C-alpha positions as semicolon CSV with decimal commas, in nm:
position;residue;x (nm);y (nm);z (nm)
1;M;19,862;5,802;8,091
2;H;20,183;5,935;8,144
3;R;20,418;5,742;8,371
4;K;20,720;5,891;8,528
5;D;20,965;5,995;8,277
6;S;21,277;5,865;8,413
7;N;21,130;5,499;8,485
8;S;20,987;5,522;8,136
9;K;21,290;5,612;7,946
10;M;21,525;5,369;8,158
11;F;21,268;5,083;8,053
12;H;21,292;5,178;7,719
13;D;21,662;5,157;7,705
14;L;21,698;4,838;7,881
15;R;21,450;4,676;7,605
16;T;21,648;4,851;7,347
17;T;21,943;4,675;7,459
18;L;21,779;4,339;7,550
19;R;21,639;4,378;7,178
20;L;21,951;4,459;7,024
21;R;22,121;4,154;7,225
22;L;21,865;3,922;7,116
23;W;21,867;4,042;6,747
24;S;22,253;3,928;6,726
25;T;22,226;3,621;6,900
26;L;21,945;3,512;6,692
27;Q;22,134;3,644;6,341
28;Y;22,393;3,382;6,444
29;Y;22,206;3,083;6,502
30;R;22,018;3,188;6,201
31;R;22,327;3,154;6,016
32;Q;22,407;2,815;6,200
33;I;22,045;2,671;6,120
34;S;22,025;2,763;5,759
35;S;22,316;2,534;5,678
36;N;22,135;2,259;5,837
37;S;21,784;2,267;5,727
38;N;21,518;2,494;5,557
39;S;21,236;2,360;5,803
40;M;21,392;2,487;6,125
41;N;21,498;2,823;5,914
42;Y;21,101;2,840;5,835
43;V;20,998;2,805;6,219
44;F;21,312;3,055;6,333
45;Y;21,141;3,310;6,093
46;A;20,776;3,230;6,193
47;F;20,900;3,274;6,559
48;W;21,129;3,590;6,486
49;R;20,833;3,759;6,304
50;G;20,591;3,700;6,603
51;W;20,831;3,830;6,843
52;L;20,886;4,156;6,660
53;I;20,519;4,209;6,616
54;E;20,455;4,139;6,938
55;A;20,756;4,376;7,098
56;H;20,640;4,655;6,822
57;V;20,276;4,635;6,965
58;H;20,369;4,729;7,323
59;D;20,615;4,998;7,231
């Protein structure tokens, strides 16, 4: 079940970069949102957990 190593590595690096960028963006919005309302913060948390789990499964 091996893919081409170079493609696989490049793809993984790209996904890691995107995930880090998304993480920092979400952290920023989380700070903005948390000062507004707890319900939005909960929605954000639920989304973030779901995304993390989904992303982890496909690694």
